[in-house]
mmCIF file of the C-alpha atoms, coordinates in Angstrom:
data_MODEL
# 
_entry.id   MODEL 
# 
loop_
_atom_site.group_PDB 
_atom_site.id 
_atom_site.type_symbol 
_atom_site.label_atom_id 
_atom_site.label_alt_id 
_atom_site.label_comp_id 
_atom_site.label_asym_id 
_atom_site.label_entity_id 
_atom_site.label_seq_id 
_atom_site.pdbx_PDB_ins_code 
_atom_site.Cartn_x 
_atom_site.Cartn_y 
_atom_site.Cartn_z 
_atom_site.occupancy 
_atom_site.B_iso_or_equiv 
_atom_site.pdbx_formal_charge 
_atom_site.auth_seq_id 
_atom_site.auth_comp_id 
_atom_site.auth_asym_id 
_atom_site.auth_atom_id 
_atom_site.pdbx_PDB_model_num 
ATOM 1   C CA . MET A 1 1   ? -108.841 -39.227 94.292  1.00 0.00 ? 1   MET A CA 1 
ATOM 2   C CA . GLY A 1 2   ? -112.682 -39.684 94.644  1.00 0.00 ? 2   GLY A CA 1 
ATOM 3   C CA . ILE A 1 3   ? -112.032 -42.181 97.283  1.00 0.00 ? 3   ILE A CA 1 
ATOM 4   C CA . PHE A 1 4   ? -110.110 -39.827 99.531  1.00 0.00 ? 4   PHE A CA 1 
ATOM 5   C CA . VAL A 1 5   ? -112.841 -37.350 99.370  1.00 0.00 ? 5   VAL A CA 1 
ATOM 6   C CA . ARG A 1 6   ? -115.407 -40.040 100.508 1.00 0.00 ? 6   ARG A CA 1 
ATOM 7   C CA . LEU A 1 7   ? -113.060 -41.318 103.184 1.00 0.00 ? 7   LEU A CA 1 
ATOM 8   C CA . ASP A 1 8   ? -112.851 -37.684 104.497 1.00 0.00 ? 8   ASP A CA 1 
ATOM 9   C CA . ALA A 1 9   ? -116.599 -36.934 104.194 1.00 0.00 ? 9   ALA A CA 1 
ATOM 10  C CA . ASP A 1 10  ? -117.231 -39.942 106.003 1.00 0.00 ? 10  ASP A CA 1 
ATOM 11  C CA . GLY A 1 11  ? -114.750 -39.160 108.765 1.00 0.00 ? 11  GLY A CA 1 
ATOM 12  C CA . ASP A 1 12  ? -116.336 -35.741 109.018 1.00 0.00 ? 12  ASP A CA 1 
ATOM 13  C CA . LEU A 1 13  ? -119.862 -37.091 109.241 1.00 0.00 ? 13  LEU A CA 1 
ATOM 14  C CA . ARG A 1 14  ? -119.187 -40.027 111.538 1.00 0.00 ? 14  ARG A CA 1 
ATOM 15  C CA . PRO A 1 15  ? -119.381 -38.068 114.851 1.00 0.00 ? 15  PRO A CA 1 
ATOM 16  C CA . GLY A 1 16  ? -122.790 -36.734 113.761 1.00 0.00 ? 16  GLY A CA 1 
ATOM 17  C CA . TYR A 1 17  ? -124.363 -40.134 113.145 1.00 0.00 ? 17  TYR A CA 1 
ATOM 18  C CA . TYR A 1 18  ? -123.326 -41.211 116.695 1.00 0.00 ? 18  TYR A CA 1 
ATOM 19  C CA . GLY A 1 19  ? -123.817 -37.873 118.419 1.00 0.00 ? 19  GLY A CA 1 
ATOM 20  C CA . CYS A 1 20  ? -127.452 -37.713 116.908 1.00 0.00 ? 20  CYS A CA 1 
ATOM 21  C CA . ALA A 1 21  ? -128.127 -41.444 118.146 1.00 0.00 ? 21  ALA A CA 1 
ATOM 22  C CA . GLY A 1 22  ? -126.988 -40.401 121.568 1.00 0.00 ? 22  GLY A CA 1 
ATOM 23  C CA . VAL A 1 23  ? -129.612 -37.577 121.637 1.00 0.00 ? 23  VAL A CA 1 
ATOM 24  C CA . VAL A 1 24  ? -132.187 -39.932 120.600 1.00 0.00 ? 24  VAL A CA 1 
ATOM 25  C CA . PHE A 1 25  ? -131.058 -42.467 123.196 1.00 0.00 ? 25  PHE A CA 1 
ATOM 26  C CA . TRP A 1 26  ? -130.916 -39.551 125.802 1.00 0.00 ? 26  TRP A CA 1 
ATOM 27  C CA . LEU A 1 27  ? -134.648 -38.567 124.788 1.00 0.00 ? 27  LEU A CA 1 
ATOM 28  C CA . SER A 1 28  ? -135.805 -42.052 125.283 1.00 0.00 ? 28  SER A CA 1 
ATOM 29  C CA . SER A 1 29  ? -135.445 -41.903 129.076 1.00 0.00 ? 29  SER A CA 1 
ATOM 30  C CA . GLY A 1 30  ? -138.937 -42.857 129.804 1.00 0.00 ? 30  GLY A CA 1 
ATOM 31  C CA . GLN A 1 31  ? -140.716 -39.876 128.633 1.00 0.00 ? 31  GLN A CA 1 
ATOM 32  C CA . LEU A 1 32  ? -141.224 -40.606 124.834 1.00 0.00 ? 32  LEU A CA 1 
ATOM 33  C CA . PRO A 1 33  ? -143.460 -43.184 123.254 1.00 0.00 ? 33  PRO A CA 1 
ATOM 34  C CA . PHE A 1 34  ? -141.841 -46.406 122.793 1.00 0.00 ? 34  PHE A CA 1 
ATOM 35  C CA . SER A 1 35  ? -138.785 -45.244 125.157 1.00 0.00 ? 35  SER A CA 1 
ATOM 36  C CA . ARG A 1 36  ? -138.144 -48.599 126.847 1.00 0.00 ? 36  ARG A CA 1 
ATOM 37  C CA . PHE A 1 37  ? -137.576 -49.946 123.328 1.00 0.00 ? 37  PHE A CA 1 
ATOM 38  C CA . ILE A 1 38  ? -135.492 -47.090 121.968 1.00 0.00 ? 38  ILE A CA 1 
ATOM 39  C CA . ALA A 1 39  ? -133.468 -47.069 125.218 1.00 0.00 ? 39  ALA A CA 1 
ATOM 40  C CA . ARG A 1 40  ? -132.255 -50.487 124.666 1.00 0.00 ? 40  ARG A CA 1 
ATOM 41  C CA . VAL A 1 41  ? -128.448 -50.946 124.486 1.00 0.00 ? 41  VAL A CA 1 
ATOM 42  C CA . HIS A 1 42  ? -126.416 -53.576 122.583 1.00 0.00 ? 42  HIS A CA 1 
ATOM 43  C CA . PRO A 1 43  ? -125.336 -56.245 125.161 1.00 0.00 ? 43  PRO A CA 1 
ATOM 44  C CA . THR A 1 44  ? -121.917 -56.550 123.857 1.00 0.00 ? 44  THR A CA 1 
ATOM 45  C CA . LEU A 1 45  ? -121.075 -53.072 122.468 1.00 0.00 ? 45  LEU A CA 1 
ATOM 46  C CA . GLY A 1 46  ? -122.907 -51.008 124.840 1.00 0.00 ? 46  GLY A CA 1 
ATOM 47  C CA . THR A 1 47  ? -124.197 -48.916 122.124 1.00 0.00 ? 47  THR A CA 1 
ATOM 48  C CA . PRO A 1 48  ? -127.730 -47.338 121.722 1.00 0.00 ? 48  PRO A CA 1 
ATOM 49  C CA . ILE A 1 49  ? -128.689 -49.802 118.821 1.00 0.00 ? 49  ILE A CA 1 
ATOM 50  C CA . PHE A 1 50  ? -132.368 -49.022 118.399 1.00 0.00 ? 50  PHE A CA 1 
ATOM 51  C CA . ALA A 1 51  ? -132.011 -45.397 118.832 1.00 0.00 ? 51  ALA A CA 1 
ATOM 52  C CA . THR A 1 52  ? -129.553 -45.660 115.947 1.00 0.00 ? 52  THR A CA 1 
ATOM 53  C CA . LEU A 1 53  ? -131.955 -47.804 113.823 1.00 0.00 ? 53  LEU A CA 1 
ATOM 54  C CA . LEU A 1 54  ? -134.679 -45.220 114.434 1.00 0.00 ? 54  LEU A CA 1 
ATOM 55  C CA . GLN A 1 55  ? -132.496 -42.381 113.425 1.00 0.00 ? 55  GLN A CA 1 
ATOM 56  C CA . VAL A 1 56  ? -131.578 -44.236 110.384 1.00 0.00 ? 56  VAL A CA 1 
ATOM 57  C CA . ALA A 1 57  ? -135.276 -44.950 109.424 1.00 0.00 ? 57  ALA A CA 1 
ATOM 58  C CA . ILE A 1 58  ? -136.186 -41.300 109.874 1.00 0.00 ? 58  ILE A CA 1 
ATOM 59  C CA . ALA A 1 59  ? -133.168 -40.244 107.735 1.00 0.00 ? 59  ALA A CA 1 
ATOM 60  C CA . ILE A 1 60  ? -134.201 -42.723 105.073 1.00 0.00 ? 60  ILE A CA 1 
ATOM 61  C CA . ILE A 1 61  ? -137.838 -41.559 104.990 1.00 0.00 ? 61  ILE A CA 1 
ATOM 62  C CA . MET A 1 62  ? -136.797 -37.833 104.867 1.00 0.00 ? 62  MET A CA 1 
ATOM 63  C CA . MET A 1 63  ? -134.271 -38.585 101.920 1.00 0.00 ? 63  MET A CA 1 
ATOM 64  C CA . ALA A 1 64  ? -137.028 -40.361 100.145 1.00 0.00 ? 64  ALA A CA 1 
ATOM 65  C CA . VAL A 1 65  ? -139.313 -37.354 100.566 1.00 0.00 ? 65  VAL A CA 1 
ATOM 66  C CA . THR A 1 66  ? -137.059 -34.660 99.416  1.00 0.00 ? 66  THR A CA 1 
ATOM 67  C CA . ASN A 1 67  ? -133.479 -33.946 98.043  1.00 0.00 ? 67  ASN A CA 1 
ATOM 68  C CA . PRO A 1 68  ? -130.819 -34.974 100.711 1.00 0.00 ? 68  PRO A CA 1 
ATOM 69  C CA . ASP A 1 69  ? -128.801 -31.790 99.721  1.00 0.00 ? 69  ASP A CA 1 
ATOM 70  C CA . TYR A 1 70  ? -131.538 -29.810 100.463 1.00 0.00 ? 70  TYR A CA 1 
ATOM 71  C CA . LEU A 1 71  ? -132.066 -31.394 104.001 1.00 0.00 ? 71  LEU A CA 1 
ATOM 72  C CA . SER A 1 72  ? -128.615 -30.649 104.694 1.00 0.00 ? 72  SER A CA 1 
ATOM 73  C CA . GLU A 1 73  ? -128.468 -27.076 103.776 1.00 0.00 ? 73  GLU A CA 1 
ATOM 74  C CA . MET A 1 74  ? -131.703 -26.541 105.966 1.00 0.00 ? 74  MET A CA 1 
ATOM 75  C CA . ALA A 1 75  ? -130.181 -28.524 108.921 1.00 0.00 ? 75  ALA A CA 1 
ATOM 76  C CA . ILE A 1 76  ? -126.818 -26.459 108.714 1.00 0.00 ? 76  ILE A CA 1 
ATOM 77  C CA . PHE A 1 77  ? -128.983 -23.291 108.768 1.00 0.00 ? 77  PHE A CA 1 
ATOM 78  C CA . ALA A 1 78  ? -130.893 -24.347 111.896 1.00 0.00 ? 78  ALA A CA 1 
ATOM 79  C CA . ILE A 1 79  ? -127.515 -25.611 113.481 1.00 0.00 ? 79  ILE A CA 1 
ATOM 80  C CA . TYR A 1 80  ? -125.836 -22.208 112.863 1.00 0.00 ? 80  TYR A CA 1 
ATOM 81  C CA . ILE A 1 81  ? -128.585 -20.414 114.682 1.00 0.00 ? 81  ILE A CA 1 
ATOM 82  C CA . PHE A 1 82  ? -127.959 -22.651 117.697 1.00 0.00 ? 82  PHE A CA 1 
ATOM 83  C CA . TYR A 1 83  ? -124.308 -21.973 117.248 1.00 0.00 ? 83  TYR A CA 1 
ATOM 84  C CA . ILE A 1 84  ? -125.022 -18.109 117.492 1.00 0.00 ? 84  ILE A CA 1 
ATOM 85  C CA . LEU A 1 85  ? -127.078 -18.852 120.756 1.00 0.00 ? 85  LEU A CA 1 
ATOM 86  C CA . ALA A 1 86  ? -124.241 -20.809 122.067 1.00 0.00 ? 86  ALA A CA 1 
ATOM 87  C CA . PHE A 1 87  ? -121.704 -18.339 121.471 1.00 0.00 ? 87  PHE A CA 1 
ATOM 88  C CA . ILE A 1 88  ? -124.018 -15.560 122.976 1.00 0.00 ? 88  ILE A CA 1 
ATOM 89  C CA . ALA A 1 89  ? -124.458 -17.793 126.166 1.00 0.00 ? 89  ALA A CA 1 
ATOM 90  C CA . ILE A 1 90  ? -120.592 -17.475 126.602 1.00 0.00 ? 90  ILE A CA 1 
ATOM 91  C CA . PHE A 1 91  ? -121.143 -13.746 127.278 1.00 0.00 ? 91  PHE A CA 1 
ATOM 92  C CA . ILE A 1 92  ? -124.131 -14.022 129.416 1.00 0.00 ? 92  ILE A CA 1 
ATOM 93  C CA . LEU A 1 93  ? -122.551 -16.784 131.547 1.00 0.00 ? 93  LEU A CA 1 
ATOM 94  C CA . ARG A 1 94  ? -119.373 -14.728 131.736 1.00 0.00 ? 94  ARG A CA 1 
ATOM 95  C CA . ARG A 1 95  ? -121.526 -11.735 133.166 1.00 0.00 ? 95  ARG A CA 1 
ATOM 96  C CA . ARG A 1 96  ? -123.797 -13.774 135.492 1.00 0.00 ? 96  ARG A CA 1 
ATOM 97  C CA . ASN A 1 97  ? -120.751 -15.522 137.064 1.00 0.00 ? 97  ASN A CA 1 
ATOM 98  C CA . PRO A 1 98  ? -117.637 -13.620 136.988 1.00 0.00 ? 98  PRO A CA 1 
ATOM 99  C CA . GLY A 1 99  ? -115.501 -15.167 139.654 1.00 0.00 ? 99  GLY A CA 1 
ATOM 100 C CA . THR A 1 100 ? -116.430 -18.878 138.887 1.00 0.00 ? 100 THR A CA 1 
ATOM 101 C CA . ALA A 1 101 ? -113.771 -21.185 138.331 1.00 0.00 ? 101 ALA A CA 1 
ATOM 102 C CA . ARG A 1 102 ? -113.896 -22.828 134.876 1.00 0.00 ? 102 ARG A CA 1 
ATOM 103 C CA . VAL A 1 103 ? -112.736 -26.224 133.645 1.00 0.00 ? 103 VAL A CA 1 
ATOM 104 C CA . TYR A 1 104 ? -112.311 -24.750 130.254 1.00 0.00 ? 104 TYR A CA 1 
ATOM 105 C CA . SER A 1 105 ? -111.984 -21.085 129.388 1.00 0.00 ? 105 SER A CA 1 
ATOM 106 C CA . VAL A 1 106 ? -112.389 -19.609 125.927 1.00 0.00 ? 106 VAL A CA 1 
ATOM 107 C CA . PRO A 1 107 ? -108.922 -18.564 124.555 1.00 0.00 ? 107 PRO A CA 1 
ATOM 108 C CA . LEU A 1 108 ? -108.652 -14.759 123.429 1.00 0.00 ? 108 LEU A CA 1 
ATOM 109 C CA . TYR A 1 109 ? -111.985 -14.012 125.279 1.00 0.00 ? 109 TYR A CA 1 
ATOM 110 C CA . PRO A 1 110 ? -113.849 -12.042 123.910 1.00 0.00 ? 110 PRO A CA 1 
ATOM 111 C CA . VAL A 1 111 ? -112.300 -11.991 120.478 1.00 0.00 ? 111 VAL A CA 1 
ATOM 112 C CA . ILE A 1 112 ? -113.091 -15.667 119.636 1.00 0.00 ? 112 ILE A CA 1 
ATOM 113 C CA . PRO A 1 113 ? -116.705 -15.703 120.274 1.00 0.00 ? 113 PRO A CA 1 
ATOM 114 C CA . LEU A 1 114 ? -117.255 -12.358 118.627 1.00 0.00 ? 114 LEU A CA 1 
ATOM 115 C CA . VAL A 1 115 ? -115.559 -13.828 115.388 1.00 0.00 ? 115 VAL A CA 1 
ATOM 116 C CA . ALA A 1 116 ? -117.758 -17.186 115.801 1.00 0.00 ? 116 ALA A CA 1 
ATOM 117 C CA . ILE A 1 117 ? -120.826 -15.015 116.122 1.00 0.00 ? 117 ILE A CA 1 
ATOM 118 C CA . GLY A 1 118 ? -119.839 -12.941 113.113 1.00 0.00 ? 118 GLY A CA 1 
ATOM 119 C CA . GLY A 1 119 ? -119.121 -16.035 110.949 1.00 0.00 ? 119 GLY A CA 1 
ATOM 120 C CA . SER A 1 120 ? -122.265 -17.654 111.811 1.00 0.00 ? 120 SER A CA 1 
ATOM 121 C CA . LEU A 1 121 ? -124.284 -14.537 111.320 1.00 0.00 ? 121 LEU A CA 1 
ATOM 122 C CA . PHE A 1 122 ? -122.892 -14.323 108.017 1.00 0.00 ? 122 PHE A CA 1 
ATOM 123 C CA . VAL A 1 123 ? -123.866 -17.952 107.179 1.00 0.00 ? 123 VAL A CA 1 
ATOM 124 C CA . VAL A 1 124 ? -127.408 -17.448 108.582 1.00 0.00 ? 124 VAL A CA 1 
ATOM 125 C CA . ILE A 1 125 ? -127.876 -14.050 106.807 1.00 0.00 ? 125 ILE A CA 1 
ATOM 126 C CA . SER A 1 126 ? -126.610 -15.249 103.599 1.00 0.00 ? 126 SER A CA 1 
ATOM 127 C CA . THR A 1 127 ? -128.753 -18.298 103.699 1.00 0.00 ? 127 THR A CA 1 
ATOM 128 C CA . LEU A 1 128 ? -132.078 -16.314 104.462 1.00 0.00 ? 128 LEU A CA 1 
ATOM 129 C CA . THR A 1 129 ? -131.010 -14.002 101.671 1.00 0.00 ? 129 THR A CA 1 
ATOM 130 C CA . ASN A 1 130 ? -130.726 -16.603 99.157  1.00 0.00 ? 130 ASN A CA 1 
ATOM 131 C CA . GLN A 1 131 ? -133.401 -19.256 100.478 1.00 0.00 ? 131 GLN A CA 1 
ATOM 132 C CA . PHE A 1 132 ? -135.937 -17.104 102.462 1.00 0.00 ? 132 PHE A CA 1 
ATOM 133 C CA . TYR A 1 133 ? -138.834 -19.503 102.207 1.00 0.00 ? 133 TYR A CA 1 
ATOM 134 C CA . ASP A 1 134 ? -136.892 -22.470 102.769 1.00 0.00 ? 134 ASP A CA 1 
ATOM 135 C CA . CYS A 1 135 ? -135.396 -21.164 105.952 1.00 0.00 ? 135 CYS A CA 1 
ATOM 136 C CA . LEU A 1 136 ? -138.888 -20.299 107.217 1.00 0.00 ? 136 LEU A CA 1 
ATOM 137 C CA . TRP A 1 137 ? -139.597 -23.874 106.820 1.00 0.00 ? 137 TRP A CA 1 
ATOM 138 C CA . ALA A 1 138 ? -136.405 -24.973 108.740 1.00 0.00 ? 138 ALA A CA 1 
ATOM 139 C CA . ILE A 1 139 ? -137.303 -22.266 111.685 1.00 0.00 ? 139 ILE A CA 1 
ATOM 140 C CA . LEU A 1 140 ? -140.925 -23.816 111.821 1.00 0.00 ? 140 LEU A CA 1 
ATOM 141 C CA . ILE A 1 141 ? -139.655 -27.456 111.872 1.00 0.00 ? 141 ILE A CA 1 
ATOM 142 C CA . THR A 1 142 ? -137.079 -26.357 114.644 1.00 0.00 ? 142 THR A CA 1 
ATOM 143 C CA . LEU A 1 143 ? -139.911 -24.590 116.653 1.00 0.00 ? 143 LEU A CA 1 
ATOM 144 C CA . LEU A 1 144 ? -142.175 -27.676 116.373 1.00 0.00 ? 144 LEU A CA 1 
ATOM 145 C CA . GLY A 1 145 ? -139.673 -29.498 119.004 1.00 0.00 ? 145 GLY A CA 1 
ATOM 146 C CA . LEU A 1 146 ? -140.366 -26.626 121.555 1.00 0.00 ? 146 LEU A CA 1 
ATOM 147 C CA . PRO A 1 147 ? -143.813 -28.045 122.836 1.00 0.00 ? 147 PRO A CA 1 
ATOM 148 C CA . LEU A 1 148 ? -142.182 -31.578 123.224 1.00 0.00 ? 148 LEU A CA 1 
ATOM 149 C CA . TYR A 1 149 ? -139.260 -29.927 125.040 1.00 0.00 ? 149 TYR A CA 1 
ATOM 150 C CA . LEU A 1 150 ? -141.766 -27.903 127.304 1.00 0.00 ? 150 LEU A CA 1 
ATOM 151 C CA . ILE A 1 151 ? -143.785 -31.246 127.974 1.00 0.00 ? 151 ILE A CA 1 
ATOM 152 C CA . MET A 1 152 ? -140.830 -33.311 128.780 1.00 0.00 ? 152 MET A CA 1 
ATOM 153 C CA . ASN A 1 153 ? -139.464 -30.894 131.097 1.00 0.00 ? 153 ASN A CA 1 
ATOM 154 C CA . ARG A 1 154 ? -142.859 -30.246 132.880 1.00 0.00 ? 154 ARG A CA 1 
ATOM 155 C CA . ARG A 1 155 ? -143.146 -34.059 133.275 1.00 0.00 ? 155 ARG A CA 1 
ATOM 156 C CA . SER A 1 156 ? -139.758 -34.464 134.671 1.00 0.00 ? 156 SER A CA 1 
ATOM 157 C CA . GLY A 1 157 ? -139.402 -31.226 136.806 1.00 0.00 ? 157 GLY A CA 1 
ATOM 158 C CA . GLU A 1 158 ? -136.008 -30.936 135.277 1.00 0.00 ? 158 GLU A CA 1 
ATOM 159 C CA . GLY A 1 159 ? -134.225 -28.351 132.962 1.00 0.00 ? 159 GLY A CA 1 
ATOM 160 C CA . LYS A 1 160 ? -135.785 -25.544 134.995 1.00 0.00 ? 160 LYS A CA 1 
ATOM 161 C CA . LEU A 1 161 ? -133.659 -22.520 134.650 1.00 0.00 ? 161 LEU A CA 1 
ATOM 162 C CA . PRO A 1 162 ? -132.861 -20.622 138.033 1.00 0.00 ? 162 PRO A CA 1 
ATOM 163 C CA . ALA A 1 163 ? -134.333 -17.323 138.697 1.00 0.00 ? 163 ALA A CA 1 
ATOM 164 C CA . SER A 1 164 ? -132.007 -14.529 137.307 1.00 0.00 ? 164 SER A CA 1 
ATOM 165 C CA . SER A 1 165 ? -130.260 -12.580 140.139 1.00 0.00 ? 165 SER A CA 1 
ATOM 166 C CA . SER A 1 166 ? -130.422 -9.255  138.252 1.00 0.00 ? 166 SER A CA 1 
# 
């Protein structure tokens, strides 16, 4: 039975492995230190091999420093904050652009986004209630990426939001 649980967990986690390596690869688009090295792609497979190895090295260091379960809990807490923001963005974008043709439309709008916001808020609030100081660390670490984001956007001139029409 244990092997089936392991196979299921591996299947659930695999997209995260490759998705995160893709983010590292994208960030190495010439703006980060060592970006030429990180941006190299495997000649046969076309995968971001050095971005993946960098991600694995960082993960090993983090797991050596602290408990992997703790890291997982704090990462999930931070991710759920971004889920809430993404679900709220659906309402904002629908209000700003009411007549825009959409490739994909949320079914049962606004019920599904409201349920998603409620469920995500439950996870965030319960984690804050049970592990308040740990959550503060997760928020602080997440906010440490904000200056890097602003510097990268200032250098590239991309990522600027259009002025609000309201």
